[in-house]
Backbone as JSON Lines, residues from 0, in Angstrom:
{"i":0,"aa":"X","n":[4.1,-2.89,-1.79],"ca":[3.39,-1.72,-2.25],"c":[4.22,-0.49,-1.99]}
{"i":1,"aa":"X","n":[4.88,-0.41,-0.85],"ca":[5.71,0.75,-0.53],"c":[6.85,0.93,-1.52]}
{"i":2,"aa":"X","n":[7.38,-0.21,-1.99],"ca":[8.44,-0.13,-2.96],"c":[7.97,0.52,-4.26]}
{"i":3,"aa":"X","n":[6.77,0.18,-4.7],"ca":[6.19,0.77,-5.93],"c":[5.92,2.23,-5.73]}
{"i":4,"aa":"X","n":[5.36,2.61,-4.55],"ca":[5.12,4.01,-4.24],"c":[6.41,4.81,-4.32]}
{"i":5,"aa":"X","n":[7.46,4.27,-3.75],"ca":[8.73,4.93,-3.72],"c":[9.3,5.06,-5.15]}
{"i":6,"aa":"X","n":[9.1,4.05,-5.92],"ca":[9.56,4.07,-7.33],"c":[8.81,5.19,-8.11]}
{"i":7,"aa":"X","n":[7.49,5.27,-7.89],"ca":[6.72,6.29,-8.61],"c":[7.2,7.7,-8.19]}
{"i":8,"aa":"X","n":[7.37,7.89,-6.86],"ca":[7.88,9.14,-6.37],"c":[9.22,9.49,-7.0]}
{"i":9,"aa":"X","n":[10.13,8.51,-7.07],"ca":[11.45,8.76,-7.62],"c":[11.3,9.15,-9.12]}
{"i":10,"aa":"X","n":[10.53,8.43,-9.87],"ca":[10.33,8.72,-11.26],"c":[9.71,10.15,-11.45]}
{"i":11,"aa":"X","n":[8.75,10.5,-10.67],"ca":[8.17,11.85,-10.79],"c":[9.21,12.9,-10.44]}
{"i":12,"aa":"X","n":[9.94,12.65,-9.38],"ca":[10.94,13.68,-8.97],"c":[12.03,13.87,-10.01]}
{"i":13,"aa":"X","n":[12.29,12.82,-10.81],"ca":[13.32,12.93,-11.89],"c":[12.66,13.28,-13.25]}
{"i":14,"aa":"X","n":[11.38,13.63,-13.17],"ca":[10.64,14.04,-14.4],"c":[10.64,12.95,-15.42]}
{"i":15,"aa":"X","n":[10.43,11.7,-14.98],"ca":[10.4,10.52,-15.9],"c":[8.98,10.0,-15.95]}
{"i":16,"aa":"X","n":[8.72,9.16,-17.01],"ca":[7.42,8.56,-17.18],"c":[7.18,7.5,-16.11]}
{"i":17,"aa":"X","n":[6.11,7.65,-15.34],"ca":[5.85,6.71,-14.27],"c":[4.53,5.95,-14.57]}
{"i":18,"aa":"X","n":[4.05,5.94,-15.74],"ca":[2.79,5.36,-16.06],"c":[2.66,3.89,-15.65]}
{"i":19,"aa":"X","n":[3.67,3.16,-16.01],"ca":[3.67,1.67,-15.75],"c":[3.63,1.4,-14.28]}
{"i":20,"aa":"X","n":[4.52,2.07,-13.51],"ca":[4.55,1.86,-12.09],"c":[3.29,2.37,-11.4]}
{"i":21,"aa":"X","n":[2.73,3.55,-11.89],"ca":[1.57,4.06,-11.26],"c":[0.33,3.13,-11.52]}
{"i":22,"aa":"X","n":[0.28,2.53,-12.68],"ca":[-0.8,1.58,-12.95],"c":[-0.66,0.36,-12.09]}
{"i":23,"aa":"X","n":[0.57,-0.08,-11.89],"ca":[0.8,-1.22,-10.99],"c":[0.36,-0.88,-9.58]}
{"i":24,"aa":"X","n":[0.64,0.36,-9.13],"ca":[0.28,0.78,-7.77],"c":[-1.24,0.84,-7.65]}
{"i":25,"aa":"X","n":[-1.93,1.29,-8.67],"ca":[-3.41,1.36,-8.66],"c":[-3.97,-0.04,-8.6]}
{"i":26,"aa":"X","n":[-3.32,-0.95,-9.37],"ca":[-3.8,-2.32,-9.38],"c":[-3.66,-3.0,-8.0]}
{"i":27,"aa":"X","n":[-2.57,-2.74,-7.34],"ca":[-2.4,-3.25,-5.99],"c":[-3.39,-2.7,-5.04]}
{"i":28,"aa":"X","n":[-3.64,-1.43,-5.1],"ca":[-4.69,-0.8,-4.26],"c":[-6.03,-1.41,-4.48]}
{"i":29,"aa":"X","n":[-6.36,-1.69,-5.72],"ca":[-7.62,-2.29,-6.1],"c":[-7.74,-3.69,-5.48]}
{"i":30,"aa":"X","n":[-6.62,-4.45,-5.54],"ca":[-6.57,-5.81,-5.02],"c":[-6.72,-5.78,-3.47]}
{"i":31,"aa":"X","n":[-6.09,-4.79,-2.82],"ca":[-6.2,-4.64,-1.35],"c":[-7.66,-4.32,-1.01]}
{"i":32,"aa":"X","n":[-8.24,-3.42,-1.69],"ca":[-9.64,-3.1,-1.43],"c":[-10.58,-4.28,-1.6]}
{"i":33,"aa":"X","n":[-10.3,-5.09,-2.6],"ca":[-11.12,-6.34,-2.83],"c":[-10.93,-7.28,-1.62]}
{"i":34,"aa":"X","n":[-9.64,-7.46,-1.2],"ca":[-9.37,-8.35,-0.09],"c":[-10.05,-7.88,1.22]}
{"i":35,"aa":"X","n":[-10.04,-6.57,1.42],"ca":[-10.65,-6.03,2.62],"c":[-12.18,-6.21,2.55]}
{"i":36,"aa":"X","n":[-12.73,-6.04,1.37],"ca":[-14.14,-6.31,1.21],"c":[-14.54,-7.75,1.46]}
{"i":37,"aa":"X","n":[-13.74,-8.68,0.99],"ca":[-13.98,-10.07,1.21],"c":[-13.81,-10.39,2.69]}
{"i":38,"aa":"X","n":[-12.84,-9.8,3.38],"ca":[-12.64,-9.98,4.81],"c":[-13.81,-9.51,5.58]}
{"i":39,"aa":"X","n":[-14.3,-8.34,5.22],"ca":[-15.45,-7.77,5.97],"c":[-16.7,-8.63,5.72]}
{"i":40,"aa":"X","n":[-16.89,-9.09,4.48],"ca":[-18.07,-9.99,4.18],"c":[-17.98,-11.26,4.94]}
{"i":41,"aa":"X","n":[-16.76,-11.69,5.29],"ca":[-16.61,-12.99,6.01],"c":[-16.71,-12.76,7.52]}
{"i":42,"aa":"X","n":[-17.06,-11.56,7.93],"ca":[-17.24,-11.24,9.36],"c":[-16.15,-10.52,10.04]}
{"i":43,"aa":"X","n":[-15.16,-10.1,9.24],"ca":[-14.04,-9.34,9.83],"c":[-14.54,-7.93,10.28]}
{"i":44,"aa":"X","n":[-14.19,-7.59,11.48],"ca":[-14.62,-6.27,11.98],"c":[-13.57,-5.54,12.75]}
{"i":45,"aa":"X","n":[-12.35,-6.11,12.82],"ca":[-11.32,-5.47,13.58],"c":[-10.89,-4.21,12.83]}
{"i":46,"aa":"X","n":[-10.32,-3.29,13.55],"ca":[-9.72,-2.1,12.95],"c":[-8.43,-2.46,12.34]}
{"i":47,"aa":"X","n":[-8.26,-2.22,11.09],"ca":[-6.99,-2.58,10.37],"c":[-5.98,-1.55,10.63]}
{"i":48,"aa":"X","n":[-4.7,-1.93,10.73],"ca":[-3.63,-0.9,11.02],"c":[-3.42,-0.03,9.77]}
{"i":49,"aa":"X","n":[-3.05,1.21,10.07],"ca":[-2.7,2.14,8.96],"c":[-1.18,2.32,9.01]}
{"i":50,"aa":"X","n":[-0.71,3.17,8.16],"ca":[0.72,3.41,8.06],"c":[1.32,3.91,9.4]}
{"i":51,"aa":"X","n":[0.59,4.77,10.07],"ca":[1.11,5.29,11.35],"c":[1.3,4.12,12.35]}
{"i":52,"aa":"X","n":[0.35,3.21,12.41],"ca":[0.46,2.06,13.3],"c":[1.68,1.22,12.92]}
{"i":53,"aa":"X","n":[1.87,0.96,11.64],"ca":[3.01,0.15,11.22],"c":[4.36,0.83,11.57]}
{"i":54,"aa":"X","n":[4.41,2.13,11.46],"ca":[5.66,2.78,11.77],"c":[5.91,2.7,13.32]}
{"i":55,"aa":"X","n":[4.87,2.84,14.1],"ca":[5.04,2.68,15.52],"c":[5.52,1.31,15.89]}
{"i":56,"aa":"X","n":[5.1,0.3,15.19],"ca":[5.45,-1.05,15.52],"c":[6.94,-1.32,15.22]}
{"i":57,"aa":"X","n":[7.49,-0.57,14.29],"ca":[8.88,-0.75,13.93],"c":[9.86,-0.24,14.96]}
{"i":58,"aa":"X","n":[9.39,0.76,15.7],"ca":[10.32,1.37,16.71],"c":[10.5,0.51,17.9]}
C-alpha cells in the first residue's frame, strides 16, 4: 500500500492523472477496513500498530 501511496504522490507532484492509482489505493483501504472488521468480530481486541509504530520498529 505504501508503494501505491508513493506512486499517487509522485503523479500528483508531476501534475499527471492519478485516477487509476488512487482508485487502487482506496480499494486497498476498503479491503483493510473489511479485514479489521472481521478480525474484531472474531474477538480481536489488540491495539493495531499504526505508521509511527512501524517506523519505530525499523530503527
